[in-house]
Structures are given as C-alpha cells and as structure tokens.
C-alpha positions as CSV (number, residue, x, y, z in Angstrom):
1,M,-2.2,10.7,-18.9
2,K,-3.6,12.7,-21.7
3,K,-7.0,12.1,-23.1
4,K,-7.1,12.5,-26.9
5,G,-10.0,11.6,-29.2
6,G,-11.4,8.7,-27.2
7,L,-8.0,7.3,-26.3
8,E,-5.9,7.5,-23.1
9,K,-2.3,7.7,-23.7
10,M,0.0,6.0,-21.2
11,G,3.6,6.3,-22.2
12,N,3.8,4.6,-25.6
13,I,0.5,2.6,-25.1
14,Q,-2.8,3.9,-26.2
15,I,-5.9,2.4,-24.6
16,A,-9.5,3.0,-25.8
17,F,-11.9,4.1,-23.0
18,R,-15.6,4.4,-22.8
19,H,-17.5,7.4,-21.4
20,E,-20.3,5.2,-20.1
21,P,-20.4,1.6,-18.9
22,P,-21.2,-1.3,-21.3
23,N,-24.9,-1.9,-21.8
24,F,-25.0,-4.9,-19.4
25,L,-23.5,-2.8,-16.5
26,K,-25.7,0.3,-16.5
27,T,-25.9,0.6,-12.7
28,V,-24.0,-0.6,-9.6
29,S,-26.9,-2.7,-8.5
30,E,-27.1,-4.5,-11.8
31,S,-23.4,-5.3,-11.6
32,R,-23.9,-6.7,-8.1
33,E,-26.7,-8.9,-9.5
34,L,-24.4,-10.0,-12.3
35,S,-21.7,-11.0,-9.8
36,R,-24.2,-13.0,-7.8
37,S,-25.4,-14.8,-10.9
38,L,-21.8,-15.6,-11.8
39,K,-21.3,-17.1,-8.4
40,A,-24.4,-19.2,-8.9
41,V,-23.1,-20.3,-12.3
42,S,-19.8,-21.2,-10.9
43,K,-21.3,-23.2,-8.0
44,K,-23.6,-25.1,-10.4
45,A,-20.7,-25.9,-12.7
46,I,-18.6,-27.2,-9.8
47,E,-21.5,-29.3,-8.5
48,R,-22.1,-30.8,-12.0
49,A,-18.4,-31.6,-12.5
50,E,-18.1,-33.2,-9.1
51,S,-21.2,-35.3,-9.5
52,E,-20.1,-36.5,-12.9
53,A,-16.6,-37.4,-11.5
54,I,-18.2,-39.2,-8.6
55,L,-20.5,-41.2,-10.8
56,E,-17.6,-42.1,-13.1
57,A,-15.5,-43.2,-10.1
58,L,-18.5,-45.2,-8.6
59,N,-19.2,-46.9,-11.9
60,H,-15.5,-47.7,-12.4
61,T,-15.3,-49.3,-8.9
62,H,-18.7,-51.0,-9.2
63,W,-20.1,-48.7,-6.6
64,N,-17.4,-49.4,-4.0
65,R,-17.6,-46.0,-2.3
66,R,-14.4,-46.4,-0.4
67,E,-12.4,-47.2,-3.5
68,A,-14.1,-44.4,-5.4
69,A,-13.2,-41.9,-2.7
70,H,-9.6,-43.2,-2.9
71,L,-9.6,-42.7,-6.7
72,L,-10.9,-39.1,-6.2
73,E,-8.4,-38.4,-3.4
74,I,-11.2,-37.4,-0.9
75,S,-12.2,-39.0,2.4
76,Y,-14.8,-41.7,2.6
77,K,-16.9,-39.3,4.7
78,A,-16.7,-36.6,2.1
79,M,-17.7,-39.1,-0.6
80,L,-20.8,-40.2,1.4
81,N,-21.7,-36.5,2.0
82,K,-21.4,-35.6,-1.7
83,I,-23.4,-38.7,-2.8
84,K,-26.2,-37.6,-0.5
85,A,-25.9,-33.9,-1.4
86,Y,-26.1,-34.6,-5.2
87,G,-28.8,-37.2,-4.8
88,L,-26.7,-40.0,-6.3
89,E,-27.9,-42.7,-3.9
90,N,-30.6,-44.0,-6.2
91,V,-28.8,-43.7,-9.5
92,E,-28.8,-46.9,-11.4
93,L,-25.7,-48.5,-12.8
C-alpha cells in the first residue's frame, strides 16, 4: 500500500483516509460512550416496536391475551411479562 496525497492505493482501488478521527470520535472513551448510547437507542426502539405490536394485537383480539400471543408467535407467559414490563395493563381500548 502506498500513501499518496491523502489517498491509499490498494491495487486499482484508491481509498481516501483521514489523519485524525472524525469530530465525534475524538477519543477512545468518547467512542465507548457513543456505543453505549447506540445500545440504549436500539433497546428503546425495540421496546417501542414491541409495545406497539402488542397493543395492536391486543386491540385486534379485543384484549384476548392468549390470542394476541398466538398472533405474535410468542408464548402466553411472554405476552403477560411484556404487558407488565411495558406498563400496558392499564391502557384503555
């Protein structure tokens, strides 16, 4: 690999490289914080998607939890745990 004017040459492919990390990744500790926050964002997105799917299934089945669990292809016990975890017990129709 030869460096030439801000480019790395690999065979017939030239790839631009940076001499310093992007502004949002100045240090290793900052990159670790970023990865933690990405995990938190992912977890929150999953929880939101699951709770919306559960509510939709519950409304579709007129709050028959066993049928809703069957629609979502999860166990009845998992359905009950998720309803409790997401605080959906007191949601009005």
